[in-house]
N, C-alpha and C positions, 0 to 999 in steps of 0.2 A: 553224693550228696542228694538230697531230694527236698522237694518244697511242699508246701501247704499254705492255703490262705485262710486266715482267721480274722473275720469281721474286717475284711478289706485290706489287711496286712500281709504281705508276702513274708512267708517264713522259711529261713533255710534250716534243714534238719541234718545235722551231722552225728552219726552213731558212732560211738567209741566204747573202749573199755575201761568206763568209768562206773562209779556207784550213784551217782546223782544227776539230776537234770539242771543244767546249767544254761541260763538265757542272759544275752547280751544284745544290747543295741548299739551298734558300732559306728563310729564316726567315720566319715564327715556326713555320710548321706543317710544315717538312721537306719541302716541295714539290721533287720532282726535276726540272729543266729543261735539256735539251741542245739545246745550239745547233750546226748541223752545216751544212757546205756544201751546196749544193743539188745537187749531183752525187752525194752519198753515199746508199747505199741503206739501206734499215731493217734489212737483215742485219748491216751493218758497226756501226750504232747500236746494235743489241742485243748485239753482240759487245763494244764499248766500254763499255756500261753494266754487262754481267756482270763485265767485268774488274774493276769498281771497287764491286761490291757489298758488300764489307766496309767500304770507305770510306763509302759512302753511308749503310749503317745506323748507322755510329758518328757520322756528321754529324747524321742524323735523331735519334738518342737524345740527342746535346747541345743541339740545338733544343728538344727537349722539355723538357731540364731548364733551358735558358735561360727557355722561356716561363713555367715554373712559378716561376722565380725572379723573373721581371719581374712576376708578378701581387702586387705588395706592395700593402698595406694602409695603409701610411706610419703604423705605430704603434710605440711604444718596444720596442726589442730586435731589429728587423731590421737585416741587414748591407746597406748602402748603399757604393757605390765613389764614389771621387773621385781622379782623377790615378793610378789603378792601386792604390790602396789601400783596404783594407776597413775601413768605420768603423760602430760601431754606433748605431742611429739613438736619440736620445731627444727625444722631443715635449714641449716645454714650452708650456703655456697660460698666457697672460697678457694684461694690458694694454699690450702693447708693439708695435713696428712688427714685422710679419712679417719673419723673417730666418732665415738658416743660418749658423752657427759651427763650426768645427772646434777640438774641444779634446781632445788626448791620446788619439785613437782613437776619439772621440766626435762624432758629427755631430749638433748641437743644432738641432733645427727647432722654431722659436720662432713661434707662430702665435697668433689671437684665441681666447679661449674658445669652445669649441663649434664649432670649424672641423671641418668634415667631411672625408672622403678628398679630394675634389675640391679643396678649399681646399687642403689640405696639399701635395697634388702640385703645384699651380700655384705655389706658393712654392717649393719645392724645383728644378722645373725653371726657373724665373725665375732660380733662383742658379745653376744649372748653365749655362744661357745666359749670363748676364752674365759668368761665369768665363771661358767659351769665347770670347767677344768680346773680353775683354781680353787673350788670348794672341795674337789674329791679327796686329795692327799690327805688333808686332816680327819676327814670324816672315815676314810679307810684306816687310818693308823688308829682311830679310835674304836672302831667297829670290829675289826678283824680279830683282835685277842678275845673280844666279848662273844662273838659268834662262833669262832674257833676255826675260821677259814682263812685261807689266803687267797686274794684275788689276782690273777696273773696279769689281767689287764681289763681297765674299764674305759669303755668308749662311749662318744656321743653321737647320735645321728637323729636325723628326723625321722618320726614314726607317726603312722595313721591311726593305729588301733591299741597302741600299747604304751604305757609309761616306760616299761623297762622289759629287759628279756636277758636270759643268761645261757652261755654254752657251758653245761657242768663239765664235761670232758676237758675242754680248754680252761675252765674257771675263768672265762671271760663274761664280764657284765657289759650290756648295752643299756644307755640312758637315753630317754626322749629329750631332744634340745627344747623343747617346750618347759621343761623343768626350771629352767632358768627364770621363767616367768612367775613360779610359784614359790611361796615362803619356803624359807631354808629347812622346816621341820618336816616338809612333805617330801622334798629331795632326799631328806635323810631317811623317812619311811620306805620310799621306793628303792633305795640303795640296801637297806637292811633286808627288804622284802627279797631281792635277787640273791642277798648274799646267803640267805636261809635256803634257798633253793639249792645252794651247792650242798647242803645237808640232805635235803628232802625234795624231790622231784616235784610231787604233787601237792595240791592244797587238800591235804587230809588234817587228822587229828593231830598227827604229830607235828605238822608243819604250823598248825596253829598254836599248839602247845610251846613251840620254841619261840614264835613270836610273843607270846604272852609273857614269857621269861625275859625277853629281851626289850619289847617294846609293849607296856602293858596298855598303852592308850592308842595301841596301832589301828584299831577300829575307828578312833575318832578321826585320825589322821586319814584313814582311808576314805570316810564319808566327806571329810574336808576337800580333799583332791577331788572328788566327784561333784562338788557343787560348783555352779557357773560362779565368774568373778562377781563381785559385788562394787560398783564404782565408788571409790573413795575408801575402801576398807582392804581388808586382806582377800586375796585371790583363793580362793580355796576351791567324759569319763572314758578314760581308756583303761584297758586292762593290763594288769602287769604280768 
């Protein structure tokens, strides 16, 4: 990997056996990474980055905002998201089983007395994980015959730079835990995206054609997933 600086922005350059230039601004720190065909020279890379400087800076500013928002302390009054809706967190301490309940725009986080931030976070993330897992069986049952694949396993984990990934040989799909906070149609889009990768590894014309046939509005869903949340409305960039 090599680097160059373009108008004060440090850019990572990775040369691969690909046909096109792909530019990403990676969360959480806004790192700029460009994947380029091996034959492309540095001047062409610099030109491609320069042409997208405004977009890069917008993405870096957004990631910086998301990083600040992600540093939650799990205290009453914070805003937390579930299925694309914003909820006001209310921490309730008591001698009850740790749990999360949604009540009229409030997310009640019930914890043991004296629970610190780490314990509160563990309860909330366990609830997000359970919720996401419950959504997967009906989605897989619906999409496996349509895509024409069988998923051996679908797991959930925390990811910094991707919404999903897959192991083609093992037919295993991984989904980002953060998808629990997104509208259901965006979870569906990422799942279908990864399922199509079991048929086509690359993001090429065949891959896009398969998606067009399965989810004609996939580009709208992709764009919605890349937008920052709007308070009071539906939440709608990681790479998949």
